[in-house]
N, C-alpha and C positions, 0 to 999 in steps of 0.2 A: 533411450529417449532423455533429451535434455528439456532442463525444467527453469520456466520462467517466472518472475515475480514483477505485477505491479502494484505501485502504493504512491499513495500521496506522500508528499517530504511530514514528518512529522515537527518540523521546525518551523512552527508558523512564522510569519511576520509580524502577526499583531500580538503586544502585551498580554492579551487574555490568553493566547493560544499555546503559552506555556506554564498557564498560573497553576496549575493542579500539581504538575510534574515536581517530586521532589527532586532536590540539586543532584544526587546520585543515581538517578534514575535514567539511562540513557537511551529511552524511549523505546515506542513497540518495533520501528525498525531493525532498528541492532538487537533488541530483545528476541525479534525472530529469528533472526540470523544467528544468534548463540545457540540456539535449539540443536539438540545432534542431529534431529529429522529435517532441517532446513538445510539443504545442501542447493545452491541455484548456480547457473551456467549462465544468466544474464538477470539483469532487474532495470525495468522503468521505474524513474523517479520523476511525480508528477511536481509540479510546482507552479506559484502564482507567482508573476514581477516582484512582488513586494518580499516574499520569501525566499527570491534568488541567492542572497550571499549565504543564508545558514544551510540553505537546500545543497548548496556545493560543499559545504562542510559534510553534509550528511553523505553526499556520495564519494568525497575521498576517505571518509570512514569504513564504508561499505565497500570497496574495491580491493580491501585487502581479505574476502571473503567469498566475492562474487567476481568472476574474473571479467565481466562486461558490465558495467552500470552507464546508463545513458540518462540526462537530467533531461526532461521535457518541461519547458516553461510555457503553460498553456494560456491563450487571451482571457483570464479570469480577475477581475479586480473585486469583485466579492465572493467569496468561495460559500457564501450563504444562500448566491440567488442560483436557483434548481434551472430557470433558462439558460443563464450564461454556462452551469456545468453542462447542461446537456449537449448543448452545442461546441461545447471544445471536449466534451469527451466522445460523442459520437462518430466522428471520426478516426480517433484513438481507437476504438473498439473495432471498428472495422479493419485497422491497418492491423491491431492483434491479431482478427480472426486471420487472415491473410498471411502472417508473416512465422505465427505460433500454432502452425496447424497439428491435430494427433492425426498418426501416432506418434511424428517424431518430438513434438512438443507436449507435455501438458504444462499449463498455466494456473498459477497462484493471483490472488485479489487480496491483499490487506485490507483490511476493513477498518482493522484498529488507528489506522493515521488518513487523517483528513478530516472534513467536517461532517455532522451527522449528514447531510444534503447529498456530501459527495457518497459516504454510504451508502443512502437509500437507492443513489443510482446503480452503485454496483450490485445491489441487491436485486433490481427490476432488470438489469441486463443479464446477470447469469442466470437468473431464475427464469426470465423469459427465453432464455436458449439462444441470445443474441450473443452472448461471449463465452465462448467453453470454457469455463475454469471453476477452479474451487476456490471457495471465499475461506478466507482464513482472520482467526481473531486472536489476538494475544491477548492476555488477561494482566491488567496493571499489577505490580508486583505489593500494592496495598492490598488487593484481593486475594493473594496466592497465599495461603497457608504455609508453612515448613513446616515439615515437608511438603510438597506438592509434588504428583505425580507428573502432571504438565503443566505447561505456563502456555501452552497452545492449543488451539482445537478449531475444528473444522465445522463452519457452520453451513448446516444444511436443514432448510426449509422445505420439508416435503409437504406440500399442500396438494 
């Protein structure tokens, strides 16, 4: 089985996007890839046009751990706008369903990167069965006691 990751870039284009991150924090995407159980054959990094330069740097760093990394710039100028996100992510979810079908592929969605609005849409699509994926959360370093058994958790919302 092959494993794929879908994530928003964690390198936002606005000054507020990186404000809470400590200077030595590599961000949730690279923290995910540093976990021993994180082995991906491919990854899709989603970006807005304003985040493109920083997103390219993230993709460059990811390529040392993931053989195939694709950067997708979505037509979203406000990543907190549910309507824009919905219209941009809907076609992407359909494409992911077609190209990453089980049993050949397993798909992970990283909830820790992106806006709360984007995270909400991932939860809706996965929980509704519209995107067959596992949802992952990377725990921020300031909340991970040392030693910590795992800085990564699977998000399951059994309703």
